C-alpha positions, 0 to 999 in steps of 0.5 A: 737265880740269886746273884752271887757276886756283883760285877757292877759297882753299886753301893751295898744298899743299892745291891740289897734294894735290887735283890729284894725287888727282883725277888718280888718280881719273881712272885708277881710274874708267876703267871708268866714265869716261863715267858719272863724268867726262862731266859735265866736258865740259858747260859749267861755271863755274870754281867748278863745275869746281873744286868738282866736282874737289874732290869727285872728288879725295876721293870714296870708291871705292864712290861712284865705283862706284855713282853718276853724274857728273850726281848730283855736279854737281847737288850742286855747283850747288845748294851753290854757289847756296845759298852765293850766295843765303843771308845767311851764304854770304859769311861762310863761309870757303872751306875751311869751305865745301868741307869742311862744306857741299859734301860730299854724303855724311855717313855710309854712306847711299845718295846722293840728290839731296836738297838741292833737296827739303830747301831747298824746305821749309826755305829759306823758314823760315830767311829773315831768321834769324841763323845760330844761329836757323837751326840751331835752326829746322833742328832743329825741321824735322828733328823734324817729319820723324823721331823715334828708334827703334833699327835695323840698321847700314845708314844710311837716306838723308835722304829715306829717313828722312823716308819712314820718319819714324823712325830711329836716331841715326846716321840722325837726324844724317845727316838733320840735317847734310844739312838744314843743308848744304842751307841753306848752313850748315856741319855735321858728324856727331859720333860717340862710337864707343863710350861708356866708361860703358855699352854703346852709342854715339851720334851728334849734330851740330855746326853752324858759326855765324859762326866758332863750332861748336855742338852739337845733338841731331839731330831732338831740338830744344832751346830753345838751342844746346849743350844735349842729353840726351847732354851729361852722357854726352859729358863722360865720353867717351873719343873724339868724332870726325868724318870729313872727306872730304879731306886736311884741314888745319883747326884740329882735332886729327887722330886719323888721316889718309890721302890720302882722308879725315881723322878729326878728334878733337873730344873737347876740345869736350866732355870733359877730354882728354889726349894719350897717346904710345906708344913701341913697342920691340923686345926689344932696345930699338930703335924699331919703325916700322910697328907697329899700335897699338890703343887698346881700350875695353871695350864690348859685351863686347869690347875695341873699338879706339877708334883703330888707328894705325901708329907713325912712324919713331921708333916712336911714335903719339899719341892724345887720349882721355878721363880713363878707362882703356884697354888698349893693344896694339901688334903688329908681324909677330905680335909683340906687347905689351899693357898697361892705362893710366889716362889721368889718370896717364899721358902717355907709355907704352912697349910692348915687343914681347916676346910671340908667340901668346897667353897660356895663363892667364886674366887679370882686369882692372878698367876704370874710365870717366871720372868724372861731371862736373856740368852747367855753370851756364847762365843760365835761359831765360825762361818765354816761351822755354820755352813757345815751345819746348814748343809747337814740339816739340808742333807737330812731333810732331803734324805727324809723326803726321799724316804717319804716319797716311797709311801703309797700315793693317791694314784696307787691307792685308787688303783688298789681300791678299784681292784678290790671294789672298795670306795677310792676316797676311803682307801686313800684316807687310810693309806695316806695316814699309814705313811711308811706302813702303807704298803703293809696296810695295802697288803692287809686289804688285798688279803682280807677284802676278798674274804670279808668285803668292806669289813677289812676297810671298816676295821682300819677306819675305826683305828686311831690315825697313829695305829695305822702307822705301826700296826702289823698285818698279823695284829689286824688279822687277829682282830678282824677274824676274831670279831666278825663271827660275832657280827649280827647280834648288834647294829653295825654302828654299835658293832663297829665302835664297841666290838670291832674296834681293838683300841680302848684308850692309849694302851699298847695295841697287840693281838688279843682276841683269839687268846682271850676267846680261847680261854673261855668255853662257848657256854661261858662266853654265851653266859657272859653275853646274856649277863655281862655283870657275871664277867665283872664278878669273874674279874673280881675273882681272878684279877689283882689290882696293883697300882703300886708297881708302875707309874705307867698306868693304863699302858699295858696291852689287854692281852698281857694283863689278861695273861698276867692276871694283874695290872694297875687299875687303869689297865684292868679297866682296859682289859675288861673292855677288851675281854667284853669286845672279844666275847661280843659284848659292846663295851667302852670307857665312859666318854668323859669319866673314863670308867669301864662300861658294858651295854645291856638291854637297859643301856650302858652300865658301869663295871665296878671292881673290888679294890679299885681306887674309883670304887673305893672313892664311890663306896658311899654310893650303891649306884652311880647317880647322875645329874644334868649340867647345862653350861651357858657361855656369857658372850657379853664377857667378850671371851668365847668359851672353849674347853681345855683352852680357857675353861675346864670342869673338875669333880671333887673326889676325896679332897682332890679335883679331877679334871673331866675329859671332853673334846678339845675346843668344845664350843657347842653348849646347846646340849646339856652334859650328863655328869655324876652327882657331886661337887664341881669346880669350874676353872676359867682363865685368860692368859696375857701375852707375857704369860700371866693368867687371870683366873676364876674358880667357880663352885657348884653341886650337881644333885642326882636326877636334877639339872643345874645351869652354870654360867661360864664367866671370866676374870677379865683383865683391863687391857689396851692395845698399844702402838708398838712401832711403825713399819714403812707401808712401802715395804715389799715382799717377793710374791711366793705362791700368789703369783709373780711380782712383789707385794706392797705391805701398805696395800695389803693392810689398808683395808682391815690390817694384816697379820705377818709371820716370819717363819723358819718352817723347818723348826718346831715353833714355826710348825706350831704356828702354822698348825694353829693358823689352820685350826683358826682358819675360819676365824682368820677368814672371818676377820678378812685381813691378809695373813702373810707367811714369810720365809727366807730363801726358799724357791717357789717350788719349795713354797708349794711343798710347804703349803701342801704340808700344811693343809687347811690354812686360812684362805686369806693366808699366802706364803711370800718370800723375803730372801735377804731378810730385808723386810724382817730387818724393817720390822726389827727397826720398828720393834727390836726382835728380841732373842727368842728366834723364829717365828716372828709374829706381828699384827698391823693396823691399817696404817701399818702400825705394829699393835702386837709382836711375839717371837719364838715358841709360844703356843696360843700366839696365833689366837692372841694375834687374831684377838688383837686383830679383831680388837683393832678392827672394832675400834 
């Protein structure tokens, strides 16, 4: 399988790297040699052989575990065919093609044979277009297929997202990149891992047209390239990056690179940036090579590592970032140093490793994001172009709505449930979440419920919501039929949660039970059930941990890891839990620490694997000793504590703080938490309207077998609530879903003030605000002031659909109309709108004075507005 003559123009070093990596993969994939490498025995052209070897050379370990060579060969052949047939294929340089058209993977999605499916629809629509026009057309097509909704961390595949018709930005951009690559246009997914000015992140797309990269908002088409609602926030970013599956030597800045992938830094395309060089020294002044340096940004109440780099022989690392502030922490063999930097004022920084353990006293800090930068002046689009764009967007929305109308409805679900003698509400709850997969899920129930009764429904109920969208019937059958013979040895609740449930975390969801069960004799399985620690020993003998082969840790399907007998440390954990469940041993990941556990007669026990980073870190301990942490929220601070919103906990491990996983918005601290003994940091923060954070770091230690009480306190900024402007109390809105007539603003605000939000419900920023308003429904209702949700020219039928699409809004919320934007203009006269776009959010006091204004994309603005509202009500 050696490559005789290169048919793609790469440098000699790139060819050498590729050949070396490919030879390594032949050895790594030996356990699945025929499934992976058998395709090389087929008749292949020189181009096909080269492209296939290129993919294998840089393929992450989880793809070697989970997929077949036939799938990769199909991607290669379709990519090469599209390059030959497209009008722009010959203009794309070989390196750009190999790195940004050929790759089959975008994010951490399941890999499918999607290119032909997408090309059959989209290919004819871009015939005769320029590359720039084709990029715009592809995004209109994506808009027809999907729109935004928040969801969990697992990424739906392109075809899975099409089936769902809605997904988060990481999924929308995965679809859009896949669509562009399917028509032969180079494309890459761009991420800001965390914003500096608000608690969130975002993903979008860059596409290559005749030598120039352009950006677009995935599934959110604009009338021209390099425009989107996120343009303003991107100008305040501290990092925008994209991952390339190769040892990439392109023109972009590189943040991180190893043998298998490269992380390129694209920040220069969006925001002012500066390269910071950090020099790490020991207490004697000598350079420290091999030290870990973290560039930490406050977001979601933790100090999040935007980048984690290792110092070179001179003890230095360099990182390009935006014009805000960061914490920089350097660690080597448990010695550390840390300081805050203001990027516009620093180019070089020296950190001395002079500390061990952690500080004793709390530390307050202020972290300022990059400043807002005004929109650049662009030539105005013609009225004709704007009208044409609006028509295309409306057409796409209608196409998607027609598809969604084909999903099973509540009446059909109730009929199915009655026929199968299943609870109607539970069947509908499952089928509603399944969306475009609802008919296949219904077929599974029809087929399996007569044989297994309610257990078929119970299997569906223990899945994550997203699993119902993209799980095939045969996968469900494998897990149901593989689990039910084990029923009876455990209580139903334990059986359902820790044996029947196929998913362990956010890994790929595939059939694995029968394959795993067939690998053991009945006697071996019974022995493992009697003593699950024997299964830990078996894993230590048979499986190899390879954390050096992938950046996609924990994404391999358990069945693939089981067959390959190799995996990253997280995938090994997940595989162990899946094997336990397949053999009838209750197993899980620890709820907050995420290490694997099995249940025996004495309770939950940790599974420790030789060579695992977690095992090495805790090697000084013979057992996992625990203590008890009792958190006390100090209400007199005026800030309600909420996990991952304004506070987090992190444990110190080898000089690095690891944030603990707890349920979002956890507010009930009546019960103490069982945590591992060790040193901890409590991070709290209050974010101001313009994005500045007032933070506090408090340190404590949990002793084995003892309880410690830790107060949650905040670094409180001194803030007044200014009067920003005055709106005429006589201003009126047209009643929407509240009835006929008009609504006078002054009358609504006279009692307790009002919150007014002008929306563009088709765009992601407005959807963020609506979702946040629903999450805060109880608090908004307690405040008692009306929440007026204002839209433009929609009719009342459209408003009814809009409200149905956003269930759970506060009872005091109501949609109203402002057809000619007259009311919005009245607000604009009081306080200029600014250039951030919809939504425009205001808090009014009883006199209709504006006490708060925010616009554009700003997660958390709903809670900010609620805080201002309650503040002025108490005055």
